[in-house]
C-alpha positions as semicolon CSV with decimal commas, in nm:
position;residue;x (nm);y (nm);z (nm)
1;M;7,544;7,104;14,201
2;T;7,723;7,437;14,158
3;R;7,719;7,626;13,828
4;D;8,093;7,555;13,768
5;T;8,042;7,184;13,835
6;F;7,750;7,178;13,595
7;R;7,956;7,347;13,324
8;R;8,241;7,097;13,367
9;A;7,996;6,809;13,344
10;V;7,846;6,948;13,024
11;A;8,193;7,000;12,874
12;T;8,289;6,642;12,961
13;L;7,970;6,508;12,806
14;L;8,027;6,707;12,487
15;G;8,382;6,576;12,474
16;L;8,259;6,218;12,501
17;V;8,008;6,278;12,224
18;F;8,288;6,422;12,007
19;V;8,520;6,126;12,072
20;V;8,247;5,868;12,008
21;S;8,145;6,048;11,688
22;A;8,504;6,064;11,568
23;Y;8,557;5,695;11,649
24;G;8,249;5,606;11,448
25;Q;8,381;5,796;11,147
26;E;8,727;5,641;11,177
27;T;8,584;5,290;11,172
28;Q;8,414;5,366;10,841
29;G;8,714;5,535;10,678
30;R;9,007;5,762;10,746
31;L;8,946;6,093;10,921
32;V;9,122;6,428;10,885
33;Y;9,028;6,740;11,078
34;F;9,025;7,088;10,926
35;A;9,115;7,395;11,136
36;G;9,024;7,705;10,938
37;S;9,176;8,051;10,931
38;G;8,854;8,229;11,024
39;N;8,817;8,370;10,673
40;I;8,499;8,186;10,573
41;A;8,535;8,226;10,197
42;L;8,902;8,119;10,201
43;D;8,839;7,824;10,432
44;Q;8,548;7,696;10,225
45;H;8,751;7,727;9,904
46;V;9,053;7,539;10,041
47;Q;8,835;7,276;10,207
48;T;8,651;7,212;9,879
49;L;8,977;7,181;9,685
50;L;9,118;6,940;9,943
51;A;8,802;6,728;9,947
52;D;8,821;6,702;9,567
53;Q;9,183;6,584;9,585
54;L;9,160;6,341;9,878
55;K;9,076;5,977;9,820
56;S;8,712;5,882;9,864
57;D;8,768;5,694;10,191
58;I;8,921;6,001;10,360
59;T;8,674;6,227;10,541
60;L;8,765;6,593;10,595
61;T;8,566;6,754;10,874
62;P;8,596;7,093;11,051
63;I;8,708;7,102;11,411
64;S;8,647;7,371;11,672
65;S;8,904;7,500;11,919
66;D;8,742;7,330;12,219
67;Q;8,756;6,991;12,043
68;I;9,127;7,003;11,956
69;P;9,260;6,896;12,302
70;M;9,066;6,568;12,276
71;V;9,210;6,458;11,941
72;E;9,447;6,160;11,938
73;N;9,639;6,019;11,641
74;T;9,424;6,198;11,384
75;P;9,589;6,450;11,151
76;V;9,474;6,811;11,145
77;I;9,509;7,043;10,846
78;S;9,550;7,403;10,962
79;I;9,500;7,703;10,734
80;G;9,741;7,991;10,797
81;P;9,990;8,056;11,078
82;A;9,729;8,164;11,334
83;A;9,531;7,841;11,293
84;F;9,851;7,635;11,319
85;S;9,950;7,813;11,640
86;R;9,602;7,763;11,785
87;V;9,608;7,389;11,716
88;R;9,967;7,345;11,830
89;Q;9,911;7,520;12,162
90;A;9,589;7,330;12,231
91;N;9,738;6,987;12,164
92;R;10,110;6,928;12,121
93;S;10,078;6,556;12,045
94;I;9,865;6,554;11,731
95;P;10,002;6,553;11,375
96;I;9,953;6,884;11,191
97;L;9,980;6,969;10,824
98;A;10,009;7,347;10,798
99;M;9,890;7,512;10,477
100;L;9,926;7,874;10,366
101;V;10,237;7,921;10,581
102;N;10,581;8,049;10,485
103;K;10,895;7,840;10,500
104;S;11,049;8,066;10,766
105;F;10,744;8,010;10,989
106;I;10,707;7,632;10,976
107;D;11,061;7,501;10,925
108;G;11,161;7,526;11,290
109;F;10,850;7,340;11,411
110;A;10,901;7,069;11,148
111;A;11,271;7,028;11,231
112;R;11,191;6,978;11,600
113;N;10,898;6,747;11,527
114;P;10,988;6,551;11,210
115;G;10,699;6,348;11,074
116;Q;10,452;6,503;11,318
117;I;10,452;6,856;11,175
118;S;10,485;6,952;10,812
119;G;10,365;7,218;10,572
120;V;10,268;7,308;10,219
121;L;10,471;7,624;10,170
122;Y;10,288;7,936;10,056
123;D;10,579;8,168;9,983
124;V;10,753;8,134;9,647
125;P;11,118;8,018;9,628
126;L;11,325;8,336;9,603
127;L;11,523;8,205;9,306
128;R;11,201;8,162;9,109
129;Q;11,096;8,517;9,197
130;A;11,435;8,653;9,090
131;L;11,406;8,466;8,760
132;T;11,060;8,617;8,715
133;G;11,229;8,959;8,711
134;K;11,496;8,829;8,473
135;A;11,231;8,692;8,235
136;I;11,069;9,037;8,219
137;L;11,400;9,228;8,199
138;P;11,637;8,991;8,013
139;H;11,934;9,225;8,057
140;A;11,887;9,254;8,433
141;N;12,186;9,126;8,627
142;N;12,174;9,295;8,968
143;V;11,901;9,212;9,219
144;A;11,838;9,449;9,510
145;I;11,695;9,312;9,835
146;L;11,582;9,485;10,153
147;A;11,613;9,299;10,483
148;T;11,616;9,357;10,856
149;T;11,898;9,240;11,079
150;A;11,669;8,952;11,180
151;S;11,595;8,838;10,824
152;V;11,921;8,907;10,638
153;E;12,044;8,547;10,668
154;L;11,737;8,419;10,481
155;Y;11,880;8,556;10,157
156;E;12,221;8,389;10,171
157;P;12,109;8,079;9,976
158;L;11,970;8,301;9,699
159;I;12,293;8,501;9,678
160;D;12,482;8,173;9,631
161;E;12,237;8,048;9,364
162;L;12,216;8,355;9,142
163;P;12,562;8,342;8,976
164;A;12,464;8,017;8,799
165;H;12,192;8,223;8,628
166;G;12,413;8,517;8,537
167;M;12,290;8,735;8,822
168;S;12,407;8,872;9,154
169;A;12,230;9,017;9,455
170;R;12,304;9,260;9,733
171;V;12,113;9,291;10,058
172;F;12,050;9,638;10,202
173;V;11,978;9,624;10,573
174;V;11,701;9,838;10,721
175;D;11,796;9,907;11,081
176;N;11,474;10,085;11,178
177;E;11,159;10,232;11,024
178;D;11,321;10,572;10,963
179;D;11,594;10,398;10,761
180;L;11,353;10,227;10,520
181;I;11,340;10,487;10,240
182;P;11,713;10,580;10,254
183;S;11,803;10,209;10,237
184;L;11,554;10,161;9,954
185;V;11,708;10,446;9,755
186;R;12,054;10,288;9,791
187;A;11,912;9,953;9,686
188;L;11,748;10,100;9,377
189;R;12,077;10,262;9,271
190;Y;12,236;9,917;9,272
191;G;11,963;9,687;9,144
192;D;11,802;9,645;8,804
193;F;11,492;9,557;9,004
194;L;11,384;9,520;9,366
195;L;11,305;9,166;9,480
196;A;11,037;9,186;9,748
197;A;11,033;8,888;9,984
198;P;10,765;8,789;10,237
199;D;10,924;8,992;10,516
200;D;10,639;9,157;10,709
201;A;10,874;9,389;10,892
202;I;10,948;9,562;10,560
203;Y;10,660;9,482;10,326
204;N;10,329;9,552;10,499
205;P;10,020;9,768;10,443
206;R;10,186;10,062;10,619
207;T;10,498;10,067;10,401
208;I;10,414;9,918;10,062
209;K;10,274;10,238;9,909
210;H;10,592;10,431;9,994
211;I;10,814;10,150;9,862
212;L;10,628;10,124;9,532
213;L;10,616;10,500;9,472
214;T;10,986;10,539;9,551
215;A;11,075;10,257;9,311
216;Y;10,861;10,380;9,025
217;R;10,984;10,738;9,055
218;R;11,327;10,592;8,986
219;N;11,192;10,379;8,701
220;K;11,266;10,051;8,881
221;I;11,026;9,760;8,899
222;V;10,931;9,556;9,205
223;I;10,892;9,177;9,179
224;G;10,692;8,984;9,441
225;P;10,635;8,890;9,706
226;S;10,283;8,761;9,619
227;Q;9,974;8,808;9,406
228;A;9,832;9,044;9,668
229;Y;10,122;9,282;9,612
230;V;10,080;9,261;9,235
231;K;9,731;9,399;9,287
232;A;9,882;9,669;9,510
233;G;10,136;9,772;9,244
234;S;10,423;9,526;9,214
235;L;10,488;9,458;8,847
236;A;10,479;9,079;8,873
237;S;10,507;8,777;9,099
238;S;10,521;8,403;9,061
239;Y;10,263;8,212;9,265
240;A;10,135;7,860;9,323
241;P;9,765;7,814;9,234
242;F;9,546;7,704;9,525
243;V;9,455;7,383;9,342
244;E;9,824;7,286;9,331
245;M;9,871;7,355;9,701
246;A;9,563;7,142;9,771
247;A;9,703;6,861;9,554
248;L;10,028;6,860;9,752
249;G;9,835;6,875;10,080
250;A;9,624;6,574;9,980
251;N;9,940;6,388;9,881
252;F;10,096;6,460;10,222
253;I;9,783;6,333;10,400
254;E;9,788;6,010;10,200
255;Q;10,158;5,964;10,275
256;Y;10,079;6,012;10,645
257;F;9,821;5,735;10,641
258;V;10,064;5,501;10,461
259;A;10,379;5,572;10,662
260;G;10,244;5,716;10,988
261;A;10,447;6,033;10,932
262;F;10,444;6,343;10,714
263;P;10,719;6,425;10,462
264;A;10,924;6,739;10,524
265;P;10,765;7,075;10,433
266;A;10,771;7,137;10,059
267;Y;10,680;7,384;9,789
268;P;10,418;7,295;9,526
269;L;10,557;7,181;9,193
270;I;10,349;7,400;8,965
271;Y;10,366;7,781;8,950
272;R;10,218;8,058;8,744
273;V;10,309;8,426;8,688
274;D;10,077;8,717;8,766
275;V;10,144;9,055;8,600
276;N;10,006;9,402;8,672
277;D;9,942;9,518;8,315
278;Q;9,857;9,872;8,424
279;V;10,194;9,914;8,593
280;A;10,371;9,768;8,289
281;R;10,199;10,017;8,059
282;S;10,268;10,312;8,285
283;M;10,639;10,221;8,293
284;N;10,644;10,143;7,919
285;I;10,771;9,790;7,980
286;P;10,667;9,528;7,723
287;V;10,580;9,217;7,924
288;P;10,533;8,880;7,749
289;D;10,226;8,670;7,816
290;P;10,243;8,517;8,168
291;A;10,248;8,165;8,021
292;L;10,555;8,256;7,814
293;L;10,721;8,404;8,122
294;N;10,654;8,086;8,315
295;R;10,805;7,871;8,039
296;A;11,115;8,092;8,030
297;I;11,157;8,051;8,406
298;Q;11,116;7,674;8,381
299;Q;11,367;7,650;8,101
300;E;11,623;7,851;8,297
301;L;11,575;7,631;8,605
302;A;11,603;7,314;8,398
303;E;11,921;7,426;8,223
304;N;12,106;7,589;8,511
305;G;11,966;7,431;8,824
306;G;11,713;7,528;9,087
307;P;11,378;7,410;9,226
308;Q;11,192;7,233;8,948
309;G;10,823;7,251;8,869
310;E;10,592;7,344;8,590
């Protein structure tokens, strides 16, 4: 027996062991596989939250990359876009619930594979982020947005929604990296605040320091796009707590076992507001308690339309 033949035989044997083991678990209850992001602390945290939310007869178990091709008719929860892509490329027939992914990333996959692919959306609805800025600056009416030519269309729904809330928005297109700061300066002249969206081509570790410094030198605040950027220097951002994302993920898994299909990708229902108090003090901006901000946002959405939640 050659070395390659021996390796193939071992791989086949391991695959059989995996399938038999999985079958044994499925006969005792319902099985869900967990494909982590590679960040051990994050994966353990999300897995624990999911296990707490799932019904007692549902078993959540990690799966390795070499096991994924052998899975049949068993849902996989993937954490982050890289994990989703890894699972999807290894096995295009299995159902996948993607978590910690943005709407722009997963919507196309879900539209082409309804019921088989879905997601718990990680990015915050742009209207909610804009209303976060409005709750902090009640007299703010004009929202400035930076976009690339590839992402500019993503903001059209927001532009249509804002007038119902007494606001308007204008998108300033960044054609290339050298155009970032000049476009930002034009945007800051127009806007009462800059709404930062999850657009990696513009907001990334290489650019965020320059964007924040340019905004603050002109006494303009930046809202969003996430808690991570609040720590970096954005004034505030709405966000969905991990426990709420896990609750929605568990709900989607239970719906899959009942109906044999996932619902469409969705945002969590409950949000909170994170504020950088140091930035607020340095800019001499009185910011209400985050809970009060959140209630103001919810009231505005309830009275004038928009994605509901708590």
